DSSP file (Angstrom, degrees, kcal/mol; ACC not computed):
  #  RESIDUE AA STRUCTURE BP1 BP2  ACC     N-H-->O    O-->H-N    N-H-->O    O-->H-N    TCO  KAPPA ALPHA  PHI   PSI    X-CA   Y-CA   Z-CA
    1    1 A I              0   0    0      0, 0.0    51,-2.2     0, 0.0     2,-0.4   0.000 360.0 360.0 360.0 126.1  -26.6   88.3  -13.1
    2    2 A T  B     -A   51   0A   0     49,-0.2    49,-0.2     2,-0.0    48,-0.0  -0.890 360.0-147.7-106.7 134.1  -29.5   85.9  -12.4
    3    3 A F        -     0   0    0     47,-2.8    71,-0.1    -2,-0.4     4,-0.1  -0.710  15.3-136.0-100.7 150.7  -30.8   85.5   -8.9
    4    4 A P  S    S+     0   0    0      0, 0.0    70,-2.0     0, 0.0    71,-0.3   0.789  92.9  26.0 -74.4 -26.8  -32.3   82.3   -7.5
    5    5 A E  E    S-B   73   0B   0     68,-0.3     2,-0.1    69,-0.1    44,-0.1  -0.866 100.6 -84.0-128.7 164.7  -35.2   84.3   -5.8
    6    6 A V  E     -     0   0B   0     66,-2.6    64,-3.3    -2,-0.3    66,-0.3  -0.439  50.4-122.3 -67.0 139.5  -36.8   87.6   -6.6
    7    7 A T  E     -B   69   0B   0     42,-2.6    62,-0.3    62,-0.2     3,-0.1  -0.413  22.4-169.6 -81.7 159.8  -35.0   90.6   -5.2
    8    8 A K  E    S+     0   0B   0     60,-3.5     2,-0.3     1,-0.5    39,-0.2   0.625  80.2   3.0-108.5 -37.2  -36.3   93.2   -2.8
    9    9 A Q  E     -B   68   0B   0     59,-1.2    59,-2.9    37,-0.2    -1,-0.5  -0.992  60.1-160.3-152.3 143.5  -33.3   95.5   -3.1
   10   10 A V  E     -BC  67  45B   0     35,-2.8    35,-3.4    -2,-0.3     2,-0.5  -0.997   4.9-167.3-128.9 130.3  -30.1   95.6   -5.2
   11   11 A V  E     -BC  66  44B   0     55,-3.1    55,-2.8    -2,-0.4     2,-0.5  -0.977   6.1-169.2-117.8 127.0  -27.1   97.7   -4.3
   12   12 A V  E     -BC  65  43B   0     31,-2.6    31,-2.3    -2,-0.5     2,-0.5  -0.972   3.4-167.4-120.9 126.9  -24.3   98.2   -6.9
   13   13 A L  E     -BC  64  42B   0     51,-3.0    51,-2.2    -2,-0.5     2,-0.9  -0.959  15.8-143.7-112.7 122.7  -20.9   99.7   -6.0
   14   14 A N  E     -B   63   0B   0     27,-2.9    26,-1.3    -2,-0.5    49,-0.3  -0.779  18.8-177.2 -84.8 108.7  -18.7  100.7   -8.9
   15   15 A R        +     0   0    0     47,-1.6    48,-0.2    -2,-0.9     2,-0.2   0.527  45.7 107.4 -87.8  -6.4  -15.2   99.9   -7.5
   16   16 A H        -     0   0    0     46,-1.0    24,-0.7     3,-0.2    45,-0.1  -0.484  63.8-143.6 -77.0 145.1  -13.3  101.1  -10.5
   17   17 A A  S    S+     0   0    0     22,-0.2    -1,-0.1    -2,-0.2    22,-0.1   0.675  90.6  18.2 -80.6 -18.6  -11.3  104.4  -10.0
   18   18 A S  S    S+     0   0    0      1,-0.1     2,-0.3    20,-0.1    21,-0.1   0.615 105.7  72.8-129.9 -16.7  -11.9  105.8  -13.5
   19   19 A Y        -     0   0    0     19,-0.1    -3,-0.2    39,-0.1    21,-0.2  -0.808  65.8-122.3-118.3 149.2  -14.7  104.3  -15.4
   20   20 A D        -     0   0    0     -2,-0.3    37,-2.3    18,-0.1     2,-0.4  -0.381  19.0-146.7 -79.1 159.8  -18.5  104.4  -15.3
   21   21 A L  E     -DE  37  56C   0     16,-2.2    16,-3.4    35,-0.2     2,-0.4  -0.994   6.6-147.5-128.3 134.0  -20.7  101.3  -14.9
   22   22 A E  E     -DE  36  55C   0     33,-3.5    33,-2.0    -2,-0.4     2,-0.4  -0.865  10.4-166.2-104.5 138.6  -24.2  100.9  -16.4
   23   23 A V  E     +DE  35  54C   0     12,-2.6    12,-3.1    -2,-0.4     2,-0.3  -0.978  16.1 159.6-122.6 134.0  -27.0   99.0  -14.7
   24   24 A F  E     - E   0  53C   0     29,-2.3    29,-3.1    -2,-0.4    10,-0.1  -0.961  36.7-138.7-151.0 168.1  -30.2   97.9  -16.4
   25   25 A F  S    S+     0   0    0      8,-0.4    55,-0.3    -2,-0.3     2,-0.3   0.240  82.5  39.8-119.8  11.9  -32.9   95.3  -16.0
   26   26 A H  S >  S-     0   0    0     59,-0.2     3,-2.0    27,-0.1    -1,-0.2  -0.948  72.3-127.8-157.0 140.2  -33.6   94.0  -19.5
   27   27 A T  T 3  S+     0   0    0     -2,-0.3    -1,-0.1     1,-0.3    25,-0.0   0.794 113.3  50.8 -60.2 -26.4  -31.3   93.1  -22.3
   28   28 A G  T 3  S+     0   0    0     -3,-0.1    -1,-0.3     2,-0.0    57,-0.0   0.159  79.9 145.8 -95.7  18.3  -33.4   95.3  -24.6
   29   29 A S    <   -     0   0    0     -3,-2.0    57,-0.2     1,-0.1     5,-0.1  -0.313  50.3-121.7 -60.1 132.5  -33.3   98.4  -22.3
   30   30 A A    >   -     0   0    0     55,-0.7     3,-2.1     1,-0.1    57,-0.1  -0.355  27.0-107.9 -67.5 155.4  -33.3  101.7  -24.1
   31   31 A A  G >  S+     0   0    0      1,-0.3     3,-1.4     2,-0.2    -1,-0.1   0.844 120.7  59.2 -54.8 -35.6  -30.3  104.0  -23.3
   32   32 A A  G 3  S+     0   0    0      1,-0.3    -1,-0.3     3,-0.0    -3,-0.0   0.661 102.6  54.4 -68.8 -15.2  -32.7  106.2  -21.3
   33   33 A N  G <  S+     0   0    0     -3,-2.1     2,-0.4    52,-0.1    -8,-0.4   0.116  87.0  96.9-107.8  20.2  -33.5  103.3  -19.0
   34   34 A R    <   -     0   0    0     -3,-1.4     2,-0.5   -10,-0.1   -10,-0.2  -0.908  67.9-138.3-107.5 138.3  -29.9  102.4  -18.1
   35   35 A F  E     -D   23   0C   0    -12,-3.1   -12,-2.6    -2,-0.4     2,-0.5  -0.843  11.6-147.6-100.8 127.3  -28.5  103.8  -14.8
   36   36 A T  E     -D   22   0C   0     -2,-0.5     2,-0.6   -14,-0.2   -14,-0.2  -0.825   8.1-165.0 -97.9 127.7  -25.0  105.1  -14.9
   37   37 A I  E     -D   21   0C   0    -16,-3.4   -16,-2.2    -2,-0.5     3,-0.1  -0.958  19.3-135.0-111.6 118.5  -22.9  104.7  -11.7
   38   38 A S    >   -     0   0    0     -2,-0.6     3,-2.2   -18,-0.2   -24,-0.3  -0.214  40.7 -71.2 -69.1 160.7  -19.8  106.9  -11.7
   39   39 A A  T 3  S+     0   0    0      1,-0.3    -1,-0.2   -21,-0.1   -22,-0.2  -0.264 120.6   8.8 -53.8 130.5  -16.4  105.6  -10.6
   40   40 A G  T 3  S+     0   0    0    -26,-1.3    -1,-0.3   -24,-0.7     2,-0.2   0.437 107.4 111.5  78.7   0.0  -16.3  105.0   -6.8
   41   41 A E    <   -     0   0    0     -3,-2.2   -27,-2.9   -27,-0.0     2,-0.3  -0.557  50.3-152.4-102.4 167.3  -20.0  105.6   -6.4
   42   42 A Q  E     -C   13   0B   0    -29,-0.2     2,-0.4    -2,-0.2   -29,-0.2  -0.959   2.9-160.0-136.6 157.5  -22.9  103.2   -5.4
   43   43 A Q  E     -C   12   0B   0    -31,-2.3   -31,-2.6    -2,-0.3     2,-0.5  -0.998   9.3-144.9-139.2 142.4  -26.6  103.2   -6.1
   44   44 A T  E     -C   11   0B   0     -2,-0.4     2,-0.5   -33,-0.2   -33,-0.2  -0.910  11.7-165.1-107.8 132.0  -29.5  101.4   -4.4
   45   45 A F  E     -C   10   0B   0    -35,-3.4   -35,-2.8    -2,-0.5     2,-1.3  -0.972  12.0-155.8-117.8 118.7  -32.4  100.0   -6.4
   46   46 A N        +     0   0    0     -2,-0.5     2,-0.4   -37,-0.2   -37,-0.2  -0.776  48.2 140.3 -89.4  93.1  -35.6   99.1   -4.5
   47   47 A I        -     0   0    0     -2,-1.3     2,-0.7   -39,-0.2    -2,-0.1  -0.994  54.9-138.2-144.6 141.1  -36.7   96.7   -7.2
   48   48 A K        +     0   0    0     -2,-0.4     2,-0.3   -42,-0.1   -40,-0.1  -0.899  52.1 132.9 -98.4 112.8  -38.4   93.3   -7.6
   49   49 A C        -     0   0    0     -2,-0.7   -42,-2.6   -42,-0.1     3,-0.1  -0.940  54.7-141.2-151.5 169.2  -36.5   91.5  -10.4
   50   50 A K  S    S+     0   0    0     -2,-0.3   -47,-2.8     1,-0.3     2,-0.3   0.478  86.2  22.4-113.5  -8.5  -34.9   88.1  -11.2
   51   51 A E  B     -A    2   0A   0    -49,-0.2     2,-0.3   -26,-0.1    -1,-0.3  -0.993  56.9-162.1-155.4 156.5  -31.9   89.4  -13.1
   52   52 A V        -     0   0    0    -51,-2.2     2,-0.4    -2,-0.3   -27,-0.2  -0.986  12.8-145.2-139.3 147.0  -29.8   92.5  -13.5
   53   53 A F  E     -E   24   0C   0    -29,-3.1   -29,-2.3    -2,-0.3     2,-0.4  -0.933  14.0-172.1-118.6 138.4  -27.4   93.5  -16.3
   54   54 A L  E     +E   23   0C   0     -2,-0.4     2,-0.3   -31,-0.2   -31,-0.2  -0.978   6.3 175.5-130.4 140.3  -24.1   95.4  -15.9
   55   55 A T  E     -E   22   0C   0    -33,-2.0   -33,-3.5    -2,-0.4     2,-0.2  -0.991  17.7-143.0-143.9 139.3  -21.7   96.8  -18.4
   56   56 A G  E     -E   21   0C   0     -2,-0.3   -35,-0.2   -35,-0.2     4,-0.0  -0.654  20.3-127.6-100.0 157.0  -18.6   98.9  -17.9
   57   57 A S  S    S+     0   0    0    -37,-2.3     2,-0.3    -2,-0.2   -36,-0.1   0.518  97.3  26.6 -78.5  -3.7  -17.3  101.8  -20.0
   58   58 A A  S >  S-     0   0    0    -38,-0.3     3,-1.4   -39,-0.0     2,-0.1  -0.988  96.4 -89.6-152.4 153.2  -14.0  100.0  -20.2
   59   59 A T  T 3  S+     0   0    0     -2,-0.3     3,-0.1     1,-0.2    -2,-0.0  -0.414 111.9  30.9 -61.4 135.5  -12.7   96.4  -20.0
   60   60 A G  T 3  S+     0   0    0      1,-0.3     2,-0.3    -2,-0.1    -1,-0.2   0.534  74.3 157.3  92.4   6.4  -11.9   95.5  -16.4
   61   61 A T    <   -     0   0    0     -3,-1.4    -1,-0.3   -45,-0.1     2,-0.3  -0.511  29.0-153.7 -64.2 127.2  -14.5   97.7  -14.7
   62   62 A T        +     0   0    0     -2,-0.3   -47,-1.6    -3,-0.1   -46,-1.0  -0.748  18.1 172.3-109.9 154.2  -15.1   96.1  -11.3
   63   63 A Y  E     -B   14   0B   0     -2,-0.3     2,-0.4   -49,-0.3   -49,-0.2  -0.959  26.5-137.9-150.9 163.8  -18.1   96.2   -9.1
   64   64 A T  E     -B   13   0B   0    -51,-2.2   -51,-3.0    -2,-0.3     2,-0.4  -0.997  21.9-165.1-125.3 135.2  -19.6   94.8   -5.9
   65   65 A L  E     -B   12   0B   0     -2,-0.4     2,-0.4   -53,-0.2   -53,-0.2  -0.982   6.7-172.9-126.0 130.7  -23.3   93.8   -5.9
   66   66 A Y  E     -B   11   0B   0    -55,-2.8   -55,-3.1    -2,-0.4     2,-0.4  -0.968   7.5-171.7-118.0 136.9  -25.5   93.1   -2.9
   67   67 A A  E     -B   10   0B   0     -2,-0.4     2,-0.6   -57,-0.2   -57,-0.2  -0.991  18.0-148.7-133.9 129.0  -29.0   91.8   -3.3
   68   68 A S  E     -B    9   0B   0    -59,-2.9   -60,-3.5    -2,-0.4   -59,-1.2  -0.851  28.8-154.7 -89.1 123.6  -31.7   91.3   -0.6
   69   69 A L  E     -B    7   0B   0     -2,-0.6   -62,-0.2   -62,-0.3     2,-0.1  -0.763   9.1-146.4-105.3 146.7  -33.8   88.4   -1.8
   70   70 A T  E     -     0   0B   0    -64,-3.3   -62,-0.1    -2,-0.3    -1,-0.0  -0.251  33.7-107.4 -87.3-174.1  -37.4   87.4   -1.0
   71   71 A H  E    S+     0   0B   0     -2,-0.1   -64,-0.1   -66,-0.1    -1,-0.0   0.217  84.8 114.1 -98.9  13.7  -38.5   83.8   -0.7
   72   72 A I  E    S-     0   0B   0    -66,-0.3   -66,-2.6     1,-0.0    -2,-0.2  -0.753  73.3-119.9 -86.4 121.4  -40.3   84.0   -4.0
   73   73 A P  E >   -B    5   0B   0      0, 0.0     3,-2.2     0, 0.0   -68,-0.3  -0.317  17.1-124.1 -59.7 141.7  -38.6   81.7   -6.6
   74   74 A A  G >  S+     0   0    0    -70,-2.0     3,-1.8     1,-0.3   -69,-0.1   0.798 108.9  68.7 -57.1 -29.9  -37.3   83.5   -9.7
   75   75 A S  G 3  S+     0   0    0    -71,-0.3    -1,-0.3     1,-0.3   -70,-0.1   0.691  94.3  57.4 -64.9 -17.1  -39.4   81.3  -11.9
   76   76 A H  G <  S+     0   0    0     -3,-2.2     2,-0.4     2,-0.1    -1,-0.3   0.489  88.8  94.8 -89.8  -4.3  -42.5   83.0  -10.4
   77   77 A M  S <  S-     0   0    0     -3,-1.8     2,-0.1    -4,-0.3     3,-0.0  -0.718  71.3-133.6 -92.0 136.6  -41.3   86.5  -11.6
   78   78 A F        -     0   0    0     -2,-0.4     2,-0.3     1,-0.1   -28,-0.2  -0.403  32.8 -91.9 -79.9 162.8  -42.5   87.9  -14.9
   79   79 A N        -     0   0    0     -2,-0.1     2,-0.5   -30,-0.1    -1,-0.1  -0.595  40.2-121.0 -75.6 134.5  -40.1   89.6  -17.4
   80   80 A L        +     0   0    0    -55,-0.3     2,-0.3    -2,-0.3    -1,-0.1  -0.666  53.2 139.8 -78.5 121.4  -39.7   93.3  -16.9
   81   81 A T        +     0   0    0     -2,-0.5     2,-0.2     2,-0.1   -52,-0.0  -0.907  25.3  53.6-147.9 174.3  -40.8   95.2  -20.0
   82   82 A G  S >>>S+     0   0    0     -2,-0.3     3,-2.2     2,-0.1     4,-2.1  -0.498  90.2   9.7  98.1-164.0  -42.7   98.3  -21.0
   83   83 A S  T 345S+     0   0    0      1,-0.3    -2,-0.1     3,-0.2     0, 0.0  -0.278 131.0  14.3 -57.8 128.6  -42.4  101.9  -20.1
   84   84 A G  T 345S+     0   0    0      1,-0.1    -1,-0.3    -2,-0.0    -2,-0.1   0.314 130.1  51.7  88.3  -8.1  -39.3  102.7  -18.1
   85   85 A I  T <45S-     0   0    0     -3,-2.2   -55,-0.7   -61,-0.1    -2,-0.2   0.670 128.9  -0.8-120.8 -63.0  -37.7   99.4  -18.9
   86   86 A T  T  <5       0   0    0     -4,-2.1    -3,-0.2   -57,-0.2    -5,-0.0   0.470 360.0 360.0-111.6  -5.2  -37.6   98.7  -22.7
   87   87 A E      <       0   0    0     -5,-1.5    -4,-0.2   -57,-0.1    -1,-0.1   0.387 360.0 360.0-114.4 360.0  -39.4  101.8  -24.0
């Protein structure tokens, strides 16, 4: 999911009754840097980013995502890489 402005906070709710949802902030994120949200749970991320990636442990995993946006255009945000993201 790509945002038009840089986020301040992202809240992800896994709406599926049986399957986990993974959230990460770079396509090259190492497994250790992916956050797992269990079925029916939600997690809040206080993060400045321009995109977020989601993948479910099964086809049809559903979610709700809320994002608080700043007034900073996404084009002004650098790509997140390095320790804790891609390493």
